C-alpha positions, 0 to 999 in steps of 0.5 A: 496116227489117224483120228479113227485109228484104234489105240490101246493104252495099257495102264490107262488108269495109272498116272502116265496112262491116264495122262496119255488118255487125256491127251488123245481125247483132247486131240479128238481120238475116239477109238481108244481101247482100255481094260482094267487089271481086274478085266485083263491080267497083263501078266497072263499070256493067254489073256493078253493074246486073246485081248489083242486077237479080239481088239486088234489095236493099230497103235499101243502105248505100253504104260502098264507096269508095277511101280513104286519108290525105294521101299517098294522096289527094295522090298518086292524085288521078285514081284518088280522083276517078274510082273514087269517082264511078264507085262511087257513080254506079253504086250510086245509079242502080242503086238507083233503077232497082231500087226500093230503099226507102232508101239511105244514102250515107256521105261524109266531113268533108273535103267542107267548105271548108278555112277554114270556121268551126268547128265545121262545120255542114251548111250550110257545104257549098260555101261556100269552097275545099276543102283541096287535098291531098284535093280530088278525094276531097272533090269525089266525095263532094260529088257523091254528096250532090247525086246523092242529093238530085237523085234524091230531088227528081226520082224521089222516092227516099228516099236520105240522106247522112251525113258521118262525121268521121275514123274508126278502129277494127276492120279499119282500114288500117295500110298504111305509106303509105296509112293515116289518122292513127290507124292510121298512128301505131299502126303507127309507134309499135308498130314503133318500140317493137318495134325499139327506136328512140329517137324517132318523127318525125311529119309537120307541126307537130302543131298541127292539131286533129281529131275521131275517131269509133270505127267501131262508134259510126258503125255505131250511128249509121247503124243509128239514122238509117236508121230515123229520118232521111228528109231531103234534105241531109246530117247530120254524124256525130261526137263534137263533140270534137277533139284536136291531132295532138300530143296524139293522138300522145302518147295513142297513144304511151302506149297502145302503150307506146313510151318514146322521143321524139316529133318533128315535121317542120314541112317537111311539110304539116299539112292543114286547120288544124281539122276539128270537126263540129257534131253538134247536128243528130244530137243533135237526132235522138236519137243520141250516141256512147258510145266515148271516144277512149282506150278506142277506141284501146286497142280498135283497138290490140288489133285491130291486134296480133291481126291483125298477128302478124308485127309483134308 
């Protein structure tokens, strides 16, 4: 990407989009195009088409999406399917119509079958049933991958797909019901500490294992792949290391400084038993993560404290 190239970041205020924005700014890119959801509804085909026709971006990072944890995914099933399909369909098609040089579609590790062999290789896509609790979101993301490949095959578009593992970091969503596991635990342990509670109860058994990547590491990978990866299909982005939810909870408990007990409500769902990415393809392209979990969670907790003064 040329330093003067026009680059559109869809979803620039979210955790991933803002990390990509920071990376591009740090690297000296000045022609970055952004628009808030109040200014541009990416679910609206006419608005999206007009935006692309006006701004004519040369490169696109498609990081806009409706996201959430198990509760949100399972509760708002129709919204997660409809909104994400509309957003990605409109952006991908408008990118084609307006001659975008390269587009990066950001998906999710939830695209893989619930019981796929571990670690998850890119070729395991569509080889089994999905996890029921987030199936609508996963189906939307699978459609995005296939749409990028289809536009590459039919129109010669250089549209690529990257599948990040579970993410956390600056500008995360700490909503009590709709957040992912790391921000949810950070908030719960912090509130328990502040309110002097004796224990925190966590959904599930604590045995499922998950992999976590700091969002700024993802931005580094996206920047690298945007310049070094031009293939169909997808590439996993992660650390290649995982941790049990129980051990994650204890790590966050210690970082936050909560001194009470941790209990597990086994009547609540666990979700997928394990979700570890095979990142050998990414490593073969020359990129590795640099921020380890403990360091990253400390950075995320500091960010939480700085932006939630009312909870401190």
